[in-house]
Kinemage of the C-alpha trace (Angstrom):
@kinemage 1
@onewidth
@group {chain A} dominant
@subgroup {mainchain}
@vectorlist {calphas} color= white
{ca met a 1} P -9.831 151.138 -80.652
{ca thr a 2} L -9.609 147.186 -80.536
{ca thr a 3} L -6.249 145.671 -79.264
{ca asn a 4} L -5.302 142.071 -80.670
{ca leu a 5} L -4.245 140.323 -77.587
{ca ser a 6} L -2.191 136.965 -77.572
{ca gly a 7} L -2.151 134.272 -74.740
{ca leu a 8} L 0.234 131.064 -74.475
{ca leu a 9} L 0.380 128.633 -71.518
{ca phe a 10} L 3.590 126.608 -71.032
{ca ile a 11} L 3.792 123.812 -68.429
{ca tyr a 12} L 7.815 124.055 -66.932
{ca his a 13} L 9.590 120.836 -66.629
{ca gln a 14} L 12.194 121.201 -63.616
{ca val a 15} L 14.520 118.634 -64.414
{ca gly a 16} L 15.198 119.461 -67.744
{ca arg a 17} L 14.844 123.032 -67.441
{ca lys a 18} L 12.378 123.541 -70.300
{ca leu a 19} L 8.905 124.884 -70.953
{ca tyr a 20} L 6.760 122.815 -72.928
{ca gly a 21} L 3.923 124.786 -74.793
{ca lys a 22} L 0.027 123.496 -73.827
{ca ala a 23} L -2.144 125.909 -75.083
{ca gly a 24} L -2.557 129.527 -76.838
{ca ile a 25} L -4.321 131.782 -79.078
{ca thr a 26} L -3.332 134.407 -81.288
{ca pro a 27} L -5.065 136.496 -83.708
{ca asp a 28} L -5.461 134.074 -86.246
{ca gly a 29} L -5.392 130.875 -84.571
{ca glu a 30} L -1.791 129.654 -85.285
{ca thr a 31} L -0.169 127.396 -82.647
{ca ser a 32} L 2.736 125.629 -84.402
{ca phe a 33} L 4.777 127.418 -82.090
{ca leu a 34} L 3.294 125.416 -79.059
{ca thr a 35} L 5.164 122.148 -80.216
{ca arg a 36} L 8.150 123.810 -79.591
{ca ser a 37} L 10.155 123.392 -76.213
{ca val a 38} L 12.055 126.340 -74.597
{ca leu a 39} L 15.174 125.718 -72.872
{ca leu a 40} L 15.906 128.010 -69.995
{ca asn a 41} L 18.997 129.878 -70.082
{ca pro a 42} L 20.566 132.369 -67.554
{ca gly a 43} L 19.903 135.729 -68.240
{ca asn a 44} L 16.461 135.044 -69.888
{ca leu a 45} L 13.244 136.780 -68.704
{ca leu a 46} L 11.913 133.122 -68.704
{ca thr a 47} L 14.481 132.087 -66.314
{ca gln a 48} L 13.877 134.967 -64.271
{ca val a 49} L 10.050 134.417 -63.735
{ca val a 50} L 10.371 130.805 -63.431
{ca thr a 51} L 13.206 131.007 -60.534
{ca glu a 52} L 11.875 134.459 -58.577
{ca leu a 53} L 8.146 133.366 -59.424
{ca cys a 54} L 7.562 136.761 -59.767
{ca pro a 55} L 5.615 138.551 -62.937
{ca val a 56} L 7.290 140.325 -65.631
{ca ser a 57} L 6.363 143.081 -67.974
{ca val a 58} L 7.835 143.951 -71.079
{ca thr a 59} L 7.095 147.325 -72.770
{ca asn a 60} L 8.461 146.508 -76.157
{ca leu a 61} L 8.812 142.583 -76.756
{ca arg a 62} L 10.282 142.900 -80.459
{ca gly a 63} L 13.106 144.978 -78.893
{ca glu a 64} L 13.535 142.503 -75.886
{ca leu a 65} L 16.870 140.621 -76.437
{ca arg a 66} L 16.135 138.492 -73.115
{ca val a 67} L 13.701 136.691 -74.629
{ca pro a 68} L 15.081 135.743 -78.432
{ca glu a 69} L 12.615 132.782 -78.657
{ca trp a 70} L 9.395 135.615 -78.876
{ca gln a 71} L 11.196 137.643 -81.459
{ca glu a 72} L 9.543 135.886 -84.137
{ca val a 73} L 6.085 135.612 -82.814
{ca ala a 74} L 6.162 139.204 -81.677
{ca ala a 75} L 7.275 140.622 -85.129
{ca lys a 76} L 4.662 138.357 -86.699
{ca tyr a 77} L 1.449 139.442 -84.849
{ca asn a 78} L 3.180 143.194 -84.359
{ca ile a 79} L 3.133 142.352 -80.319
{ca gln a 80} L 4.758 144.933 -78.308
{ca gly a 81} L 3.632 144.537 -74.744
{ca lys a 82} L 3.832 141.701 -72.840
{ca ile a 83} L 3.427 140.308 -69.237
{ca ile a 84} L 4.879 136.945 -68.439
{ca leu a 85} L 3.549 135.351 -65.361
{ca pro a 86} L 4.444 132.214 -63.202
{ca ile a 87} L 1.942 129.555 -62.589
{ca arg a 88} L 2.986 128.251 -59.016
{ca tyr a 89} L 1.692 126.259 -56.441
{ca lys a 90} L 3.448 127.308 -52.870
{ca asp a 91} L 7.426 127.885 -53.624
{ca asn a 92} L 7.046 125.700 -56.762
{ca cys a 93} L 6.783 126.853 -60.448
{ca leu a 94} L 4.617 124.572 -62.791
{ca gly a 95} L 4.455 126.561 -65.764
{ca val a 96} L 4.153 130.514 -67.374
{ca val a 97} L 1.471 132.093 -69.134
{ca leu a 98} L 2.484 134.937 -71.555
{ca leu a 99} L 0.193 137.591 -72.515
{ca gly a 100} L 0.585 140.106 -75.103
{ca ser a 101} L -0.649 142.852 -76.980
{ca gln a 102} L -0.125 144.895 -79.924
{ca gln a 103} L 0.327 148.128 -77.831
{ca trp a 104} L 3.328 149.273 -76.784
{ca gly a 105} L 3.892 149.221 -72.624
{ca tyr a 106} L 0.319 147.621 -72.254
{ca leu a 107} L 0.146 146.573 -68.777
{ca leu a 108} L -2.613 144.919 -67.243
{ca ala a 109} L -4.311 147.271 -64.628
{ca gly a 110} L -5.447 147.133 -60.877
{ca asp a 111} L -8.686 144.944 -60.956
{ca thr a 112} L -8.176 142.838 -63.912
{ca arg a 113} L -4.734 142.102 -63.053
{ca ala a 114} L -6.049 140.873 -59.430
{ca lys a 115} L -8.624 138.693 -61.162
{ca leu a 116} L -6.147 137.348 -63.497
{ca leu a 117} L -3.702 136.564 -60.861
{ca ile a 118} L -6.641 134.515 -58.703
{ca val a 119} L -7.048 132.527 -61.571
{ca ile a 120} L -3.789 131.398 -62.379
{ca gly a 121} L -3.525 130.703 -58.738
{ca glu a 122} L -6.255 128.138 -58.847
{ca leu a 123} L -4.404 126.936 -62.307
{ca gly a 124} L -1.317 126.090 -60.101
{ca val a 125} L -3.288 124.325 -57.589
{ca val a 126} L -5.395 122.101 -60.296
{ca leu a 127} L -1.730 121.367 -62.030
{ca glu a 128} L -0.297 120.388 -59.020
{ca gln a 129} L -2.928 118.214 -58.012
{ca asn a 130} L -2.840 116.605 -61.299
{ca gln a 131} L 0.866 116.043 -61.356
{ca lys a 132} L 0.207 114.359 -57.868
{ca glu a 133} L -2.465 111.890 -59.537
{ca asn a 134} L -0.223 111.039 -62.698
{ca asn a 135} L 3.442 111.010 -60.620
{ca leu a 136} L 4.807 113.149 -63.153
């Protein structure tokens, strides 16, 4: 069985407490929702990921009330399982990666998850260097 995966990359702006879409892939290539900014609100799962710097798994995104900004995307692409990962450098959150699947409860396992976390860690280093060079 083939599972369609979706992935989104958002950069975190600490002063404005917002996430800004930068890149993504969906089953149909639609990325217009990346032009939106997402304000982080207390109790929101994205806020939890940014403040605690820990990944969060969502077994059924369409039914999860703590990520209301993704209900429309989840319904459109039939996304059920999702993992939200922080992009960090030391103790600073620089952004988040959202990976979704059409499988209910889909979670990354062992080796695959470890490799993904290494890539996201390296992305954090690159983003930090880029911010220092551009004084953002």
